[in-house]
KEKE-3310 file (N, C-alpha, C; in steps of 0.2 Angstrom, whole numbers, plus 5000, padded with zeros to 4 digits):
npx = (5003:5005:5010:5004:5003:5004:4999:5000:4993:4992:5001:5008:5018:5032:5042:5041:5031:5041:5047:5039:5034:5047:5046:5035:5041:5051:5040:5032:5018:5013:4996:4991:4985:4977:4972:4968:4969:4979:4988:4985:4994:5006:5005:5001:4983:4972:4981:4978:4970:4958:4951:4934:4937:4941:4930:4926:4926:4935:4947:4953:4957:4968:4966:4955:4952:4960:4956:4948:4956:4962:4952:4944:4957:4957:4947:4947:4943:4940:4955:4966:4983:4999:5007:5009:5014:5016:5020:5022:5018:5011:4996:4997:5002:4993:4985:4971:4966:4951:4945:4959:4969:4967:4976:4989:5005:5013:5023:5030:5037:5043:5042:5044:5034:5019:5022:5011:5006:5019:5029:5025:5031:5037:5028:5014:5004:5000:5005:4994:4986:4971:4975:4986:4980:4972:4980:4982:4976:4979:4991:4993:4984:4991:5004:5000:4995:5008:5013:5008:5015:5028:5041:5048:5054:5067:5068:5080:5094:5092:5078:5076:5078:5069:5057:5059:5058:5045:5035:5040:5048:5058:5070:5076:5088:5086:5091:5083:5079:5090:5092:5106:5113:5107:5112:5125:5129:5134:5122:5119:5117:5103:5097:5086:5087:5083:5087:5101:5105:5102:5111:5124:5124:5126:5138:5156:5161:5151:5140:5129:5112:5096:5080:5063:5054:5053:5052:5058:5066:5079:5085:5092:5101:5110:5112:5120:5131:5138:5139:5148:5159:5161:5157:5149:5130:5118:5101:5090:5074:5058:5043:5034:5042:5051:5047:5054:5067:5071:5072:5083:5092:5093:5102:5113:5119:5120:5127:5117:5107:5094:5087:5073:5062:5068:5071:5075:5087:5093:5095:5103:5114:5117:5123:5135:5140:5142:5152:5149:5133:5124:5117:5105:5094:5085:5082:5073:5079:5084:5087:5093:5107:5113:5109:5119:5131:5132:5134:5146:5150:5152:5144:5139:5130:5117:5121:5115:5101:5097:5104:5117:5120:5123:5135:5151:5162:5172:5177:5167:5161:5155:5148:5138:5133:5133:5129:5136:5144:5159:5160:5153:5160:5172:5167:5165:5178:5182:5175:5177:5192:5188:5188:5180:5177:5177:5164:5157:5158:5153:5140:5135:5133:5120:5110:5099:5097:5103:5095:5084:5090:5089:5078:5072:5077:5073:5062:5058:5063:5053:5043:5034:5038:5050:5068:5074:5087:5098:5097:5108:5100:5102:5101:5098:5107:5097:5093:5093:5097:5109:5123:5122:5132:5142)
npy = (4994:5011:5025:5044:5060:5077:5096:5111:5120:5122:5128:5135:5141:5140:5138:5127:5122:5116:5108:5094:5091:5085:5076:5066:5061:5052:5043:5038:5030:5037:5044:5063:5074:5092:5107:5116:5113:5122:5120:5111:5104:5098:5088:5068:5066:5064:5060:5070:5075:5088:5098:5104:5119:5120:5119:5132:5150:5154:5150:5160:5169:5170:5175:5176:5163:5156:5156:5148:5135:5127:5119:5113:5106:5094:5087:5078:5066:5046:5038:5025:5020:5021:5028:5045:5061:5076:5091:5106:5124:5130:5126:5111:5103:5100:5090:5078:5061:5052:5033:5022:5028:5034:5035:5033:5035:5050:5063:5077:5092:5104:5118:5132:5137:5143:5161:5169:5170:5167:5174:5189:5200:5194:5194:5200:5197:5194:5206:5216:5223:5217:5206:5199:5201:5190:5178:5173:5163:5153:5152:5143:5134:5129:5125:5116:5104:5101:5092:5081:5074:5061:5063:5076:5087:5097:5113:5119:5123:5135:5136:5125:5132:5140:5133:5126:5136:5142:5128:5121:5109:5098:5096:5090:5091:5093:5095:5105:5099:5102:5105:5102:5097:5102:5116:5116:5112:5118:5129:5134:5131:5129:5141:5152:5161:5177:5175:5175:5185:5194:5192:5193:5206:5210:5216:5211:5208:5206:5211:5202:5203:5193:5188:5187:5203:5210:5220:5214:5206:5214:5219:5229:5231:5224:5233:5242:5237:5236:5246:5251:5244:5246:5240:5233:5230:5215:5214:5201:5198:5200:5208:5217:5228:5234:5249:5255:5250:5253:5267:5268:5262:5272:5281:5278:5280:5270:5261:5250:5234:5228:5212:5205:5191:5179:5164:5147:5143:5153:5161:5151:5154:5167:5163:5158:5169:5180:5189:5187:5181:5192:5191:5194:5194:5187:5172:5157:5144:5145:5145:5149:5154:5143:5137:5145:5144:5130:5132:5139:5150:5162:5166:5181:5182:5184:5187:5182:5169:5154:5155:5155:5144:5135:5142:5144:5154:5162:5152:5148:5160:5175:5181:5191:5205:5217:5230:5240:5254:5250:5237:5229:5233:5227:5214:5210:5209:5198:5188:5187:5181:5170:5150:5145:5129:5124:5131:5124:5110:5110:5116:5102:5095:5099:5092:5088:5071:5068:5076:5066:5054:5054:5059:5047:5038:5046:5042:5028:5027:5030:5025:5012:5011:5005:5008:5009:4997:5004:5015:5026:5029:5037:5047:5063:5071:5075:5095:5109:5119:5132:5127:5110:5104:5107)
npz = (4999:4997:5002:5006:4998:5003:5001:5000:4992:4972:4962:4948:4948:4961:4973:4984:4977:4967:4975:4979:4965:4965:4975:4970:4959:4969:4975:4968:4966:4976:4980:4978:4988:4989:4994:4981:4966:4953:4945:4935:4923:4928:4935:4931:4925:4940:4946:4956:4972:4976:4986:4993:4992:4979:4972:4974:4973:4983:4979:4973:4982:4993:5006:5011:5012:5020:5036:5035:5031:5043:5047:5036:5032:5043:5041:5030:5016:5017:5014:5011:5016:5020:5027:5029:5019:5023:5014:5019:5021:5027:5033:5027:5038:5046:5040:5042:5036:5035:5037:5033:5034:5042:5055:5053:5051:5049:5043:5042:5030:5032:5025:5029:5047:5047:5039:5042:5053:5064:5059:5056:5052:5040:5031:5024:5026:5039:5045:5053:5064:5066:5060:5069:5082:5080:5075:5088:5094:5083:5082:5094:5091:5078:5084:5093:5083:5075:5083:5081:5072:5068:5063:5059:5043:5037:5026:5028:5040:5046:5045:5053:5066:5066:5069:5080:5088:5084:5084:5093:5092:5087:5072:5057:5044:5028:5014:5001:4986:4971:4953:4949:4937:4925:4926:4926:4914:4899:4892:4881:4866:4867:4867:4860:4844:4848:4861:4859:4855:4865:4874:4867:4867:4881:4892:4893:4907:4922:4938:4943:4944:4950:4950:4955:4952:4967:4981:4995:4989:4986:4975:4972:4978:4972:4960:4969:4970:4959:4955:4967:4963:4952:4942:4925:4927:4926:4927:4929:4927:4932:4937:4951:4955:4948:4941:4953:4952:4941:4941:4951:4944:4933:4939:4939:4926:4911:4916:4920:4914:4911:4910:4903:4910:4909:4901:4907:4901:4896:4910:4914:4906:4912:4923:4922:4914:4922:4937:4948:4955:4966:4978:4992:4999:5011:5014:5016:5011:4998:4983:4970:4974:4973:4959:4954:4958:4953:4939:4941:4947:4958:4973:4980:4996:5009:5026:5034:5034:5024:5012:5018:5022:5010:5004:5004:5014:5006:4998:4989:4988:4996:5013:5019:5031:5030:5021:5014:5004:5002:5010:4998:4987:4990:4992:4976:4973:4978:4974:4961:4960:4963:4963:4950:4949:4960:4965:4957:4962:4977:4972:4968:4980:4984:4974:4968:4966:4978:4987:4984:4989:5003:5006:5005:5014:5029:5027:5027:5037:5049:5044:5035:5026:5012:5006:4989:4985:4979:4985:4995:5011:5021:5035:5040:5056:5070:5070:5077:5076:5066:5057:5045:5044:5052)
capx = (4999:5009:5009:5001:5008:4998:5002:4995:4987:4997:5002:5011:5027:5036:5048:5036:5029:5047:5049:5033:5037:5052:5045:5032:5046:5054:5036:5028:5013:5007:4993:4990:4981:4979:4967:4966:4973:4980:4993:4984:4998:5010:5005:4996:4977:4968:4985:4979:4963:4956:4945:4929:4940:4943:4925:4923:4928:4938:4952:4955:4957:4972:4966:4947:4952:4963:4954:4944:4961:4966:4946:4946:4962:4956:4940:4950:4938:4944:4960:4969:4987:5004:5009:5006:5019:5015:5024:5020:5020:5005:4992:4992:5003:4984:4981:4970:4961:4948:4948:4962:4974:4968:4981:4998:5013:5013:5028:5031:5044:5043:5044:5042:5031:5015:5024:5010:5005:5023:5034:5023:5036:5039:5021:5011:4995:5001:5006:4990:4983:4967:4978:4988:4975:4968:4985:4986:4974:4981:4999:4991:4982:4995:5006:4997:4995:5014:5017:5006:5020:5033:5046:5048:5061:5065:5074:5087:5096:5088:5072:5075:5078:5061:5053:5061:5054:5038:5033:5043:5051:5067:5069:5080:5090:5085:5091:5078:5082:5092:5094:5112:5117:5104:5115:5133:5130:5133:5116:5120:5115:5097:5095:5083:5091:5084:5090:5107:5105:5103:5118:5129:5123:5129:5143:5159:5159:5145:5136:5119:5105:5093:5075:5056:5055:5050:5055:5061:5072:5085:5090:5093:5108:5115:5113:5123:5137:5141:5141:5154:5164:5162:5155:5141:5124:5112:5096:5087:5068:5049:5040:5031:5047:5052:5050:5059:5075:5072:5074:5089:5096:5095:5104:5117:5117:5124:5129:5114:5103:5088:5085:5066:5057:5074:5070:5080:5092:5095:5098:5110:5121:5118:5124:5141:5145:5142:5157:5145:5128:5124:5109:5105:5087:5085:5079:5072:5085:5088:5090:5098:5113:5115:5111:5123:5136:5133:5135:5153:5147:5153:5139:5139:5123:5116:5126:5108:5097:5098:5110:5122:5122:5126:5140:5156:5164:5178:5176:5161:5157:5155:5143:5138:5133:5133:5129:5138:5147:5165:5157:5151:5165:5178:5163:5164:5185:5185:5173:5181:5194:5188:5189:5173:5178:5176:5160:5153:5157:5149:5133:5133:5130:5113:5109:5091:5099:5105:5090:5080:5091:5088:5070:5069:5079:5071:5054:5061:5066:5047:5038:5034:5043:5059:5070:5076:5093:5105:5096:5110:5095:5109:5095:5102:5106:5093:5097:5087:5098:5116:5124:5122:5138:5146)
capy = (5000:5017:5033:5049:5064:5083:5099:5116:5121:5120:5134:5134:5140:5139:5133:5121:5116:5111:5101:5091:5087:5079:5071:5064:5054:5049:5041:5037:5027:5042:5050:5070:5079:5100:5111:5116:5113:5129:5118:5102:5102:5096:5080:5065:5065:5059:5062:5074:5076:5093:5100:5110:5124:5119:5122:5139:5158:5156:5149:5164:5175:5164:5176:5174:5156:5156:5152:5140:5129:5121:5115:5108:5097:5090:5084:5075:5059:5041:5035:5019:5023:5016:5034:5053:5066:5084:5097:5112:5130:5135:5121:5108:5096:5100:5085:5069:5057:5046:5028:5017:5033:5042:5036:5029:5038:5058:5062:5085:5093:5109:5123:5137:5138:5147:5164:5177:5168:5166:5182:5193:5206:5194:5190:5206:5195:5194:5212:5221:5224:5212:5198:5199:5197:5181:5175:5171:5157:5149:5147:5138:5127:5127:5121:5106:5099:5100:5086:5075:5072:5056:5068:5083:5089:5106:5113:5123:5125:5143:5136:5121:5138:5144:5127:5124:5141:5142:5123:5115:5103:5096:5094:5088:5097:5090:5104:5103:5097:5110:5100:5104:5098:5109:5123:5113:5110:5124:5128:5140:5129:5129:5150:5156:5167:5181:5176:5175:5193:5198:5188:5194:5214:5212:5217:5206:5208:5210:5207:5198:5201:5188:5185:5191:5209:5212:5224:5210:5203:5218:5218:5236:5230:5223:5239:5246:5232:5237:5255:5252:5239:5250:5235:5233:5225:5214:5214:5199:5193:5203:5210:5224:5230:5236:5255:5258:5247:5256:5272:5269:5260:5278:5287:5277:5281:5264:5253:5243:5231:5224:5207:5204:5185:5174:5157:5142:5143:5161:5161:5148:5158:5175:5163:5157:5175:5184:5188:5185:5184:5196:5187:5200:5192:5182:5166:5150:5140:5151:5138:5154:5153:5135:5137:5150:5140:5126:5135:5139:5156:5162:5170:5185:5183:5188:5182:5180:5165:5149:5156:5157:5138:5134:5146:5144:5159:5164:5148:5149:5165:5180:5180:5200:5204:5226:5230:5246:5253:5246:5229:5228:5234:5220:5204:5210:5209:5193:5186:5190:5177:5163:5146:5141:5122:5123:5134:5120:5105:5113:5113:5095:5093:5098:5090:5082:5065:5069:5076:5060:5047:5057:5058:5039:5035:5047:5040:5022:5026:5031:5021:5002:5012:5002:5013:5003:4994:5009:5022:5025:5027:5042:5049:5067:5071:5082:5098:5112:5129:5131:5125:5104:5101:5110)
capz = (4998:4997:5007:5003:4999:5006:4999:5003:4986:4967:4957:4942:4948:4967:4976:4987:4973:4965:4980:4979:4961:4966:4979:4968:4956:4973:4976:4962:4966:4980:4977:4981:4991:4990:4993:4976:4959:4949:4940:4932:4918:4935:4938:4927:4926:4943:4953:4961:4974:4978:4994:4992:4989:4973:4967:4975:4974:4989:4976:4969:4986:5001:5012:5013:5013:5028:5043:5033:5030:5047:5049:5030:5031:5050:5039:5024:5016:5018:5012:5011:5016:5023:5029:5024:5019:5022:5012:5022:5022:5030:5040:5028:5040:5049:5036:5044:5035:5038:5035:5036:5033:5050:5062:5049:5054:5047:5040:5039:5027:5031:5020:5036:5049:5042:5042:5043:5062:5068:5061:5052:5049:5035:5028:5027:5028:5045:5047:5052:5071:5066:5058:5074:5087:5076:5076:5095:5095:5078:5086:5100:5086:5073:5087:5093:5076:5072:5088:5078:5067:5071:5063:5054:5040:5036:5021:5032:5046:5049:5047:5060:5072:5069:5069:5086:5092:5084:5086:5100:5089:5084:5065:5054:5038:5022:5010:4994:4978:4964:4944:4945:4929:4921:4925:4928:4908:4894:4890:4874:4860:4869:4868:4853:4841:4850:4867:4858:4854:4872:4876:4864:4868:4886:4894:4894:4915:4925:4942:4941:4950:4947:4955:4953:4955:4972:4987:4999:4987:4987:4968:4972:4982:4966:4956:4971:4971:4953:4957:4971:4960:4945:4935:4925:4931:4924:4933:4927:4931:4929:4944:4952:4960:4943:4942:4958:4952:4932:4944:4955:4935:4931:4945:4938:4917:4908:4922:4923:4908:4911:4906:4905:4907:4907:4900:4911:4897:4895:4915:4916:4903:4914:4930:4919:4912:4928:4939:4954:4959:4970:4982:4998:5002:5018:5013:5019:5009:4992:4977:4965:4975:4971:4955:4952:4958:4947:4933:4941:4947:4965:4978:4986:4998:5015:5030:5036:5030:5023:5007:5021:5022:5004:4999:5008:5014:5004:4994:4985:4988:5004:5014:5021:5038:5031:5011:5013:4999:5005:5007:4993:4982:4993:4989:4971:4971:4981:4970:4956:4960:4966:4959:4947:4949:4969:4966:4953:4966:4979:4969:4971:4987:4984:4968:4969:4969:4985:4993:4985:4995:5012:5008:5006:5020:5034:5027:5028:5046:5050:5041:5032:5016:5010:5000:4986:4987:4977:4989:5004:5017:5024:5037:5043:5063:5071:5070:5079:5073:5068:5047:5047:5044:5058)
cpx = (5005:5007:5006:5004:5003:5002:4996:4992:4995:4994:5008:5020:5027:5039:5046:5033:5034:5048:5045:5035:5041:5050:5040:5035:5049:5048:5031:5021:5010:5004:4993:4986:4980:4974:4963:4971:4975:4985:4991:4989:5006:5011:4999:4988:4974:4973:4983:4972:4962:4951:4941:4930:4939:4935:4921:4927:4935:4947:4957:4959:4959:4971:4959:4948:4954:4962:4951:4949:4961:4959:4946:4951:4961:4950:4940:4945:4942:4948:4963:4977:4993:5006:5006:5013:5016:5019:5020:5023:5015:5001:4991:4995:4999:4983:4977:4963:4956:4950:4954:4970:4975:4974:4988:5003:5013:5018:5028:5038:5040:5044:5048:5037:5027:5018:5019:5007:5011:5027:5030:5023:5036:5033:5017:5003:4994:5000:5001:4988:4980:4970:4984:4985:4971:4973:4988:4982:4977:4987:4996:4990:4987:5003:5007:4998:5001:5019:5013:5010:5026:5039:5045:5055:5059:5068:5082:5089:5092:5079:5070:5074:5071:5056:5051:5055:5046:5035:5035:5046:5057:5064:5075:5081:5090:5085:5086:5082:5086:5094:5101:5115:5112:5108:5122:5132:5129:5127:5116:5116:5105:5093:5093:5088:5090:5086:5100:5110:5106:5108:5124:5129:5125:5135:5150:5160:5153:5145:5130:5117:5099:5088:5068:5057:5052:5054:5061:5067:5080:5089:5094:5102:5113:5115:5120:5131:5140:5143:5148:5160:5166:5163:5149:5139:5121:5108:5091:5080:5063:5047:5035:5037:5050:5053:5055:5066:5077:5076:5080:5094:5098:5100:5111:5120:5125:5128:5123:5108:5100:5087:5077:5065:5061:5072:5076:5086:5096:5099:5104:5116:5122:5122:5131:5145:5148:5149:5155:5137:5126:5114:5108:5101:5089:5081:5076:5079:5089:5090:5093:5104:5117:5114:5119:5130:5138:5137:5142:5156:5146:5146:5140:5131:5123:5121:5119:5105:5101:5104:5115:5124:5123:5130:5144:5162:5171:5182:5174:5159:5159:5149:5144:5134:5129:5135:5131:5142:5155:5166:5157:5156:5170:5174:5166:5172:5184:5181:5175:5187:5195:5189:5181:5173:5176:5169:5155:5153:5153:5143:5129:5131:5122:5109:5102:5091:5102:5098:5083:5084:5089:5083:5069:5070:5076:5062:5054:5061:5059:5042:5038:5039:5050:5059:5072:5085:5100:5102:5102:5106:5098:5100:5100:5101:5100:5097:5089:5094:5108:5118:5123:5126:5144:5149)
cpy = (5006:5022:5037:5056:5072:5088:5105:5117:5120:5125:5133:5137:5143:5136:5126:5118:5112:5105:5095:5089:5083:5071:5067:5058:5053:5044:5040:5035:5031:5045:5058:5074:5084:5103:5114:5115:5119:5126:5110:5099:5098:5089:5075:5066:5061:5059:5066:5077:5082:5095:5101:5114:5125:5121:5129:5145:5158:5154:5152:5170:5169:5167:5176:5167:5152:5153:5150:5133:5124:5115:5110:5104:5095:5084:5084:5067:5054:5040:5030:5022:5019:5023:5042:5059:5072:5089:5104:5120:5134:5130:5116:5099:5095:5094:5079:5068:5053:5039:5024:5021:5038:5040:5032:5036:5045:5062:5072:5087:5098:5114:5130:5135:5145:5155:5171:5176:5168:5171:5184:5198:5202:5192:5196:5204:5195:5201:5216:5218:5218:5205:5198:5197:5189:5177:5170:5164:5151:5147:5143:5131:5123:5122:5113:5102:5096:5093:5079:5071:5067:5059:5074:5085:5096:5107:5117:5123:5132:5141:5131:5128:5139:5138:5126:5130:5141:5135:5117:5110:5104:5095:5093:5089:5092:5096:5104:5103:5104:5104:5106:5102:5102:5115:5122:5113:5118:5123:5133:5136:5128:5136:5149:5161:5173:5182:5174:5182:5195:5196:5192:5202:5215:5212:5213:5203:5211:5205:5205:5199:5199:5186:5187:5199:5212:5216:5220:5206:5207:5219:5226:5235:5228:5226:5242:5242:5233:5243:5254:5250:5241:5245:5235:5227:5223:5212:5211:5197:5198:5203:5217:5230:5235:5245:5256:5255:5252:5264:5274:5267:5269:5285:5285:5275:5275:5260:5248:5241:5226:5217:5204:5194:5179:5167:5154:5142:5149:5161:5158:5151:5164:5170:5162:5163:5178:5182:5184:5184:5186:5195:5190:5198:5187:5178:5162:5146:5145:5146:5142:5152:5147:5134:5140:5146:5134:5126:5139:5148:5158:5167:5176:5185:5185:5184:5177:5175:5160:5149:5154:5148:5134:5138:5148:5152:5161:5157:5149:5154:5170:5181:5189:5200:5213:5223:5238:5247:5248:5237:5226:5227:5227:5215:5206:5207:5202:5189:5182:5183:5172:5159:5142:5133:5119:5125:5126:5114:5107:5112:5106:5094:5095:5098:5086:5074:5065:5071:5068:5051:5049:5058:5051:5037:5038:5044:5032:5022:5026:5027:5014:5005:5008:5004:5008:5003:5001:5014:5021:5025:5034:5047:5057:5067:5075:5088:5104:5122:5127:5127:5116:5103:5104:5104)
cpz = (5000:5000:5002:5002:5000:5004:4999:4997:4978:4964:4953:4941:4955:4968:4979:4978:4968:4970:4979:4973:4963:4971:4975:4963:4962:4976:4972:4964:4973:4979:4979:4983:4992:4990:4988:4970:4953:4943:4937:4927:4924:4933:4934:4928:4931:4948:4959:4966:4977:4984:4991:4990:4982:4968:4973:4976:4978:4984:4976:4974:4993:5006:5018:5016:5019:5033:5040:5035:5036:5048:5042:5030:5038:5045:5030:5022:5014:5012:5013:5011:5022:5028:5027:5026:5021:5019:5013:5022:5026:5034:5035:5033:5047:5047:5041:5039:5037:5034:5038:5037:5040:5053:5058:5050:5048:5048:5038:5036:5026:5029:5026:5040:5045:5045:5045:5050:5065:5066:5053:5050:5043:5029:5030:5027:5034:5049:5049:5062:5072:5064:5065:5081:5085:5077:5083:5095:5089:5080:5089:5094:5082:5077:5089:5087:5075:5077:5085:5074:5069:5069:5057:5049:5038:5028:5023:5038:5049:5049:5052:5067:5073:5069:5077:5090:5093:5086:5092:5097:5088:5077:5062:5047:5034:5015:5001:4989:4973:4957:4943:4940:4925:4921:4926:4918:4903:4891:4882:4869:4862:4870:4859:4848:4844:4858:4866:4857:4858:4874:4873:4864:4877:4887:4895:4902:4916:4930:4940:4947:4947:4952:4952:4955:4962:4978:4992:4996:4985:4981:4968:4974:4975:4961:4961:4972:4966:4952:4960:4968:4955:4939:4933:4928:4927:4930:4928:4930:4928:4936:4945:4953:4952:4941:4947:4955:4943:4936:4947:4949:4933:4934:4942:4927:4916:4909:4922:4916:4913:4908:4907:4903:4905:4905:4905:4907:4898:4904:4914:4911:4907:4920:4925:4917:4919:4931:4945:4955:4966:4974:4990:5002:5007:5017:5017:5019:5004:4986:4972:4968:4973:4964:4949:4951:4955:4942:4935:4945:4955:4966:4981:4988:5005:5022:5034:5032:5026:5018:5010:5024:5016:5000:5006:5007:5011:5000:4988:4985:4994:5006:5019:5024:5035:5021:5011:5007:4999:5004:5002:4985:4984:4990:4984:4969:4973:4977:4964:4954:4963:4961:4956:4949:4955:4969:4962:4960:4972:4978:4972:4973:4987:4978:4974:4970:4977:4991:4991:4990:5002:5012:5010:5012:5027:5032:5029:5035:5051:5050:5038:5026:5017:5005:4996:4988:4984:4978:4995:5009:5023:5028:5041:5052:5065:5072:5071:5079:5073:5059:5051:5047:5048:5062)
residu = (MET:PRO:GLY:LEU:LEU:VAL:HIS:GLU:TRP:LEU:SER:ARG:ARG:GLY:GLY:SER:GLU:ASN:VAL:LEU:GLU:GLU:LEU:SER:ARG:VAL:PHE:PRO:ASP:ALA:PRO:ILE:THR:ALA:LEU:TRP:ASP:ASP:ALA:PRO:GLU:ARG:PHE:ALA:ALA:GLY:ARG:VAL:THR:GLU:THR:TRP:PHE:ALA:ARG:THR:PRO:LEU:ARG:ARG:SER:LYS:ALA:LEU:ALA:LEU:PRO:LEU:MET:PRO:THR:THR:TRP:ARG:HIS:LEU:GLY:PRO:ARG:ASP:ALA:GLU:TRP:VAL:LEU:CYS:SER:SER:HIS:LEU:PHE:ALA:HIS:HIS:ALA:ARG:PHE:SER:GLY:SER:ALA:ARG:ASP:VAL:PRO:LYS:LEU:VAL:TYR:ALA:HIS:THR:PRO:ALA:ARG:TYR:ILE:TRP:THR:PRO:GLU:LEU:ASP:ALA:ARG:GLY:ASP:SER:ARG:LEU:ALA:ARG:ARG:ALA:SER:ARG:PRO:LEU:ARG:ALA:LEU:ASP:ARG:LYS:ARG:ALA:GLN:GLU:ALA:VAL:SER:VAL:ALA:VAL:ASN:SER:SER:PHE:VAL:ALA:ALA:ARG:VAL:ALA:GLU:SER:TRP:GLU:ARG:GLU:SER:ILE:VAL:ILE:TYR:PRO:PRO:VAL:ASP:VAL:ALA:ARG:PHE:ALA:GLU:ASP:THR:ARG:THR:LEU:LEU:THR:ARG:GLY:GLU:GLU:GLU:VAL:LEU:ALA:ALA:LEU:PRO:ALA:ASP:PHE:VAL:LEU:GLY:ALA:SER:ARG:PHE:VAL:PRO:TYR:LYS:ARG:LEU:ASP:ILE:ALA:ILE:GLU:ALA:GLY:ALA:ALA:ALA:GLY:VAL:PRO:VAL:VAL:ILE:ALA:GLY:GLU:GLY:PRO:ASP:GLU:ALA:ARG:LEU:GLN:ALA:LEU:ALA:ASP:GLU:HIS:PRO:GLY:LEU:VAL:THR:PHE:VAL:HIS:HIS:PRO:SER:SER:ALA:LEU:LEU:GLY:GLN:LEU:TYR:ARG:LYS:ALA:ILE:ALA:LEU:VAL:PHE:PRO:ALA:VAL:GLU:ASP:PHE:GLY:ILE:MET:PRO:VAL:GLU:ALA:MET:ALA:ALA:GLY:THR:PRO:VAL:ILE:ALA:ASN:ALA:VAL:GLY:GLY:ALA:ALA:GLU:SER:VAL:MET:GLU:GLY:VAL:THR:GLY:THR:LEU:LEU:ARG:SER:PHE:ASP:ARG:THR:SER:LEU:GLU:ASP:ALA:VAL:GLY:LEU:ALA:ALA:GLY:LEU:ASP:SER:ALA:ARG:CYS:THR:ALA:ARG:ALA:TRP:GLU:PHE:ASP:SER:ALA:VAL:PHE:ASP:ALA:ARG:ILE:ARG:GLY:TRP:VAL:GLY:GLU:TYR:THR:SER:TYR:GLU:PRO:PRO:SER:GLU:SER:SER:GLY:VAL:VAL:PRO:GLU:PRO:CYS:VAL:GLY:GLY:ARG:GLU:ASN:GLU)
# end
């Protein structure tokens, strides 16, 4: 009898959905339950079961749906399964099925405890007086539901510390999967003619900022890094913060080039050509720094957050606590002298194959699931905070 996979909701783009996709490959016989599915092309027809939310307008308004989510997760239909694995960043770990699956072991892969109730300063949905008042009873409930899991895994030591504080649970670190081969290989042959022209028009040397254009990604720091070091800047992505970034770029005429909506192949080439990826955002883990390292490119990252666990100081990049002009200039100079081969070697430590083996070993440790013989079955040690490999 297979297990069950549980996920909050499915969207066309999102880091947690990418983790779910990998989990679905690791456990190909496990059905998926989600509140609703806005990305039906991600999985084979019939694999995803939706809840009643899918038949209502609430699926288009997470803010309105949020108060009803905990109760919905507690009243799922009857299912047959030997274990349940919840991919949670909100309330999916509250899941309870009826039938034979009601009392089976439940494991939780936590991308983060719900930010809007535990760290409202990081989530606009919780950063209001009304939301903060409503979050108090939800905190107690959320902590209670987290105790039901036989084990909790998290995507970084940074999140492990948050889980310890919020849920009062120990957790193990299993870093999320990264398709290292896709960025370690030269993607130039996959470019369209238009993308080749975009690439050819870029400066020979530049620092790169790449992400969705939203304020918390701090792409303005990438522009400031280039200005401090006297090096051109490429900003890749799209989003609502573009006007502000363009205004900042206008303060440095000729310094900044915007590349909009880069494909995966073009992003790979941008990584490969850049002196460094500037990644100042505080992220739970941070996939892009690993992608950049896979392409052989060092990373200038925030010393706070998950990126500090993948970037090795002075080896594959540098970690900054201050983004003042002198620190940025020094960081670009340091990155320019680092060994690209060591960057790529570091990235392989976060490859999807590593994730797959560790997930199999973890689930096998707590359930009747038996990992394939070729799986290493390695189970990470419990971690409450600090770097996993220290």
